[in-house]
N, C-alpha and C positions, 0 to 999 in steps of 0.2 A: 606414500605420495612421491612421484618422480618429478624432479625439477628439470624441465626441458627448455624453458624460456626464462630469462632473467632480465631485469631492468636495473641499471646502475645509475644513481644520481650523483653526479660529480665527475667532471672530465679531467681532473688533475692527475698527478702521477699515480696515486693509489687507485683511483677509479679506473683509469685507463689500463693499469696493470692487471686488475681483476678481470676487466673485460677481455684482455688479450688471453689470459689463462683460460677463462671459461670458453671463449670461442675456439681456442686451440683444442679443447676437449669435446667439441661437438655440440656445444650449447649455443642457442640463439640469444643474442644480446642486443638490448636497446641501451645505447650509451647516451645518457641525457645530461647535457651541460646544465649546471645549476644556475648559470646566468645566461641571458639572451645573447645570441650571436652565433657565428660560425664555429664549427668544431674542428677546424683545420689542425690546430695544435695537437689535440688528442688523437686524431686520425694519423697524423704524421708520426707521433710517438709510437703508436702501435705498429705502423708499417715498418718503422726503423727496428723495433724490437723483433718482429717476425723476420725481417731481413737478416738480422744478425744470426738468428737461429739457422736460417738457410745457409749462410756463409760458413757456419761452423759444422754444417752437415748434420745438425740435430733433427731437422725436419726437411721434407722435400718442398720445392717451390710450389707445387700444386696444393700441398697442405696449407702453406702460408696464405695462398690466395683464397682458399676455401674458408679459412679462419676469418680473414678480413671480410669476406662476403657475408658471414654470419652476424656481423655487427652493423646495426643501424645507428647513425649519428644524428642527434637532434637536440633541440633545447626545449622540446615540448614534453611536459610531464605526462601528458595523455598517452605517450608511447608505452607507459608502464601498464596500461589497462589490461592487457592480456598476458602479463607475465605471471609465472608461478612463484617467483621470488623477486622482491624489490630490495636492493642493497643501497643504503645511503652512505656516501663517502664524501661529505662536504665539511665545511668549517666546523671546528670544535666549539660550537656555541649551542647550548641546550635549547634555547627558545627557537632558534632557526631550524634545528633538527625537528623539533616537535611540530612546528608549522608545516614542514614538508611531509612529515609522516601523516599528519591529519589530512593533507591534500591527497596523498597517494592512497590512503585508506578508503577514501570515497570513490576513487577511480577503479580500484582493483576488485577482482572476483572474491567471493566469500572464503574460498579455500587458499587464497594466496598468502604467502608468508612475507612479513616485513622484517628487515634486518638492518642493524647499524654496524658500520665498520669503525665506530668510535674507538679511540685508543685508551680513554680513561673514564668517560662519562657514564653515569648510571643508566642502565638499559630500562629499568622499571620506570624511571622518570620520563623516558621517551614514549614508552608504550601507553602511558596514561593519557596521552593526547589522541589516542585512537579508540576504535570500537572493537578491536580484535586482540585483547591482551593474551589470549591463548595461542595466537599465531604471530607472536613477536619474539625476536631473539637477537642476540649479538653475534656477529661473525667478524672477529678482528683479524684481518690479514696483516702481514708485515711487509715493510718496504725493503727491497722491491718485490712486489707481489708475484712477479714472474719467476723469481728465484727462491724466495724464502718458503720453507716447507711448513711452517707452523701456522695454524689458524686457531685462535682461541674461540671456543663455542660457548656462549653465555646465555643459557636459558634463565628466565625469571621464575618466580614462584608460581606464576600462572601459565607459563608456556606449556602447551600440550606435549605429551610424550612423543606423539607422532611427528610433531614439528621438530623437536630436537633430533629425532632419528633421521628425518629427511635432511636436516641441515648437516648432520654428520656424514650421511651418504653422499651428499653434494660435495662436501669438502674432500672426501676420499676420491671421488670421481675426478677431481682436479689434480690428483696426485699429491695432495697435501696431507699433513697429519693433524687431525683435530684433537684438541685437549679441552675437556669440559672444565669450566670455571664458574664459580659462584659470582653473582652480580654484585661485586664490590669494586669501588673505584680503583682503576689501574689494572684490575684483573691480576694476572701473575707477572708477566714480563715487565710491564711499565711500573708496577708497584715496586719492583726490585731495581729496575734499570734507571728510572728517573732520579731517585735519590743518589744513586751511584754517580751519575753525571753531575748532579748538583754538588756533591761532595768534592768531585774533581775540580769544579770551579772554585769552591771554597779553598782548596789547596793552593790554587793559583792566586787567589785573592790574598792569602796569608803569606805568600812568598815562599812556600815550601819547596817549590821547584818551578822551572819555567814550563811553557806549553809543551815543547818537544820532550822535556824530561818526564813530565807526567804521563804523556801518551806512550812514550817508549817503555817506561817502567811497567805499565799495564800490559803492553803487547808482549814484552819479553819475560816479565815476571809472572803473569797470569795466563799467558798464551792466548790473549785476546787478538782477534784479527785486526782490530782497530782500537786506538786509544779512546778514552771517554770524551775528550774535547773534540777530536775529529768526528766521533760518533754524533755528538750534539750538533755539530755543523751539518752533518749528513742528514739528520732528521729534520733540522730547521730549529733555530733557537727560539722562534716564536712558538713552535709546537712544544718544545721542551718546557718553556715557561708556562704555557697553558696546562700541561700535564702536571707540573709541580704545583701550580696554584690549585688545581682540582684535588690533588692528593692532600695538600695542607688543609684545604677547606673541609675535606671529609674526615681526616684523622687528627688534625691539630698537632702533628709532630713537627718540631722545628727542622729536623733533618730532611723533611720532605719539601720544605718551602723553597721557592726560587730565591737565588742569591741576589744581592744588590748589583753585582756586575752583570748578571744575566738580564735583569730588568733594564739596566742602562743600555745594554747592547740592543735589546729588542726595541726600546724606545727610539734608538738612533737608526733603526732599520738595518742594523748589522746582524743578519739572520743566518749566516753560514753559507753553504754552497749556493743556495737559491739567490743570494744577493752578491755572490762572489767575494764576500768578506765576512769572516766570523772570527773564530780563534785562529784561523788560517786565512791567508790571502790566496784566493783561487784564481786571481788574474795571472799568477805566476805558474810556471810549469817546471818542476812539480810545485805544488802549493807550499808556501813558506809560512812560518808562524807570524801572526799579526803582532809585531813588536810595539804597536802603539797602545796596547792594552796595559793598564796599570802604570802608565808613565805619568 
């Protein structure tokens, strides 16, 4: 099965990034906002991303214009009806995802594939809300989807072999590297990465070192491009908290659980880059450590 048309539910950073990559590789995209209203923000983000590629000489202006023309922006889920692949990229809430998949399932053709871009949630639990368990799979892209090369491909025990093969071919067409993963909470990357970030927060809570010290140590001592606290800010502390909660609920390991400080920051709306304040203050240039923490 060749995937020529896709529909993406969710016009946030991840959904828009996947749309940009797919359209840049010749695939027709229906970009569906999960909430009613105009798609100006998603469109502007994609235009900006394509513009940067033109400025850097990575693509021609005509190619950028053609990519944008391949994307239809809407808030109507009905736009997914003729898609070969439906990718959900919305809030990390299982019930909400199941509801949207059930709606898409009724709209789409019998050969269409349903996929979730969830970072930690169980794929099997989502597919149980549809009538096509054989044509359901996880496709976990990484942020920013325009740059990150990995896509975790997560078939369930009932996913048809041809669906898995089509998903892998699709990922490779986008210039990404697919890695097959079993349907276990967190998959590979977030099962390892989320506890790492939570342990860094515990180090801060215990007074082992300050914010800059923890991040600098991991950058220079482990050759990481970004320290764990800066990384948590980049991902979004609400997302890190949700991933840690999901892991702890699934495996019951204390080291996987969100920390008190993380919970407190999320409750206060201190979410990292998206709120301009997290472990760092992003209203400053360059960002500076948030010295109000643990005071």
